[in-house]
C-alpha positions, 0 to 999 in steps of 0.5 A, a space after each residue: 500500500 502506498 499513500 499520497 499525503 497532502 501535509 505541510 509539516 513532516 513532524 505532524 501526527 499523520 506522517 509520524 503515524 504512517 512511519 510507526 505503522 510502516 506505511 509507505 507514503 509520499 508527502 506533498 505540501 497543500 496547493 495554494 487556495 485557488 489551485 486544485 488538488 492533484 491526485 495521480 491515478 494508478 500510483 497511490 492506493 489512497 490519499 490523505 488531506 490534513 487540515 487544521 482550519 475548517 472555518 466556514 469559508 475554508 470548508 466551502 473551498 475544500 468541499 468545492 475542490 473535492 467535488 471537482 475531483 469527483 466530477 473529473 472522474 478520479 476514483 482514488 479513496 480520500 481520507 480527511 484528517 482534522 481536529 475535532 470535526 463536528 457532525 456538520 463538518 463530516 457531512 459536508 466533506 463526505 457529500 463533497 467527495 471524501 470517503 472518510 473523515 478521521 478526527 484528531 487526536 487518533 492512534 496510529 493503528 486506527 489510521 492504518 485500519 482506516 487506510 486498509 479499509 479505503 484501499 480495499 475499495 480502490 480499483 487498484 486493489 482487487 485482493 489482499 492476497 496475491 499468488 504467483 508460482 510458489 509465492 503467496 503475498 498477504 498485503 494486509 500482513 506484509 508477509 510472503 510465504 512459500 511451501 517452506 516458510 514465511 517472512 515479513 517484509 519491510 515497506 519498500 520490499 512489500 511494494 516491490 513484491 506487490 509489483 512483481 506478483 501483480 505482473 508475473 512474468 512481465 518486465 517492469 521498467 525501472 521508471 515504473 518501479 521508482 514511481 511506485 516504490 519511491 514516488 514519481 518525484 524521487 531522486 532514487 538511483 539505479 543502485 537504490 533499486 538494486 539494493 532493495 531487490 538484492 534484499 528481497 531476493 535474499 528473503 525469497 531464498 530464505 523461505 526456499 522459494 524457487 521464484 526469481 527476480 530477474 533483470 532484462 538488460 536495458 528494460 527492467 525486471 520480471 518475476 520468473 516463477 
């Protein structure tokens, strides 16, 4: 699962909670008031918008921007996080296009549970369980197992195995891997991808899997079952 977080402060409660729950996310600052929200399709499983000010004027503008997103056909699940929302605040935001409104303060596992629920609605996620060859990947538990064992994966390893088991046998370009694992604006290098692929290969060997992540020179990588 990868989340787009629209947040201004890196030490705010939401990014801290995402790190605590080992949820991969890209954080971008809020757009100017007259600019629309931009949620890239096909890259993120859900988006989070945080706000500390939901006065009537701000509420109207936020709802108008959410409505525009839905009118344009964007289906990404959207979570709004704000301090002590009133029932009226929740109703306005949900009617405008939000999928859930979470009140601050919250606990990190509550945020994670909400995101898992929203991600299950996303067109990008059809099942919590993926299988290919002798591998079974559980998205919810972040584990992969073969006939000989099971092992838990780190955040980036989880995103990598998700890509390969969603496209078994197909070559996935480095550009696609970078966008899905590190974010489209990331400065990750070819070496960064290789480092994490090496770690993932070791874990697959440790559980006795016959599946291999292979490189196609000049093109990308694929899972050989």
